[in-house]
N, C-alpha and C positions, 0 to 999 in steps of 0.2 A: 895359077890365077894372074899372072905377069903380066897376060897380053887383053888381059879383059879390063877394064873398068868397073873399082866398085860398082861403081852405079850399074853398068849391064850384067854384073853375077847377079847383085839382088835380082834386077829385072824378071833372067830367067828363072828365078827361083818361084815368082809370085806368079800364082796361078790365077786361072781367067774361066768363070763362068759362066756361060752362055744361058738367057732366059731368068736370069735368080735375082732378084725376089720377083718379079715380070717379068713378061716376057720385053724382048729388044733389048733388055741390060746386062750389058757384059759386066759381071760384077768380079773383082777385081780381091781376089782372096788371098790374106799377107799368112794366112796361119803356115806357111813352107817354109818360110824364115824365121820361124821360130821351132820348126820339129827339129833342124837337123842343125848340129851343133858346133858348123863350123862359117854356116850361114845367117845365124842367129850373131856368134861373135862380132861379123864381119856387118853388118847390121852395125851392131849396138854402138863396134869400136866409128861407124862413119859417123856417131853421136857425135859420141866422147873425144875424141881428137875435137872436131871444130867448137867444143862449147869447153875442153879444157886453157886454149890459150886464153890469158887470162884478160884479153881487152870483149871478147865475147861471153868468160865466167858471168853468167848466174850464180844468184842467190839461194835463187830456189827453179822444182823445176814442179810446173803443174802438171799433171796426164789430165784429157777428156775422156768421163765414159764411155765405152770400157777397154776398146784396145791402147788405149791411149798409158793406161793403165798399167799397162804390161811394158812399152817400150818407160813411160817415164819413170818409171820404178829404176828398174834399172840402167838408168843414165845417170838419174840421181848417187847410187849407189857408188858408181863409179865416178865422177865427180863429188863425193864426198858431201853432198846436198841436203837440204830434205827436199822431200816429197810431199805433194797437196795433189789427193783426187779433187777433179769438179767431178758430181754424182749427177745422177739423172734425181726429178726431183722426192721428192718423199726416204731418199737412202741416209740422209747425213745426222744423227742423233745429236747434234751439239747445237744453237745457235745460228740460222745462217742464214746470206743472200742470197737471193736470186735471180736467176732474168731469162723469161721468156721469147722463145724464136721460133718464125713463121719454117713450117714445112709444104711438101710440098701439099699433101693433105694435113692439114689443120697448126694444130702446134706442140710445139716441147720446151719444158722447162728444166735447167740444173740450176743446182748451187753450190754455194760455199760458203765449209766454215768462215764464221765472223773471224778467228784466229788464225787460218791459215796463212795467209800476211801478212806485213807490216810493210809500213806510208814507206816508199823509199825501194823497194823489194826491189831485187830486176828480178823480172820468170820467163824464161824457158814454156812456152806455151806446146805439150807435144798431144798428136793424136797419129793415127795411122796415113789418115788419109786424106785427102783434101777436095769435098765435090763441090757441095753449093756455098761450105763456106759459113752456115749459120751455128753450126756445134763454138766450132771456131772461134767465130765474134762475139758467141755470148759469154764467155768462157772471160774472151778478154775485155768483156764490159766488168765483168764482175770483178773481177780483177783491178783492172784502174779504179772501178768502185770503192776497194778497200786502201785505195791509198801506191796499189805495186806500180811496176813501172811493167809492161808487159812488153821485154827486151826483142823478142823473133816470138814466131811461127813454127813450128817444128810439125815435119809429118813421113813417113816413107813416100807416098803417090801420087801426085796430085796429078787429077783428071782438070787440066784447062779449059775443055771447052765446058765445059759447069759452070762457069761466071767467078766460082766462088776464090781463086783467090787474087786473081783484077781485086776484086769486092775488095778482097781485106788485105789490100795491099795499098788499094784507094782510098781506104781509113785509117792507112799510117804505118800497117805493121810489114814490119822485115822477115818476110817466108822463106825459109830454108827445106827442100824436099830433097828429095832422094833420084825418085824412079818420077818421067813424068809418061799420062796414058791418056791421046787424042784420037780423037774417035772414040767411037762404042765399039 
């Protein structure tokens, strides 16, 4: 891997599934990144090395349902900080706050436990992919309503043409992504 960037190495292990879940969609499947131990370690290390830096160190990692749980939990463990899940509505047993956001057809709601973060916590918000940005924006709003500061949004893949990353940056959220897939 000496002659290849981490970003290209990861990109080479992302599977593109044409016409899924609907015709015309090129689905970017990140599961191959998780299946091979070396690739998984390179992926996690790319995040961990960034957030080990004292100036970038979060107090807690928040992961978005569901693939953000896989990444976020491992990154939090490696940084020796806590992890909080932001879940789809109806999955969390304790007192929650919720945020609804628009999808292409209809809407979705995500929830966070009211005691998941404290006012002033610096939170890293993580997911596998940024498409329209709706889920990450909803997560950001939930965390901010609890008084936390979302220091950065992180994802493996950015699909810039869907406008989500620009919308998130316009809202004031710094973003860190490893692989961009432009075009369809």
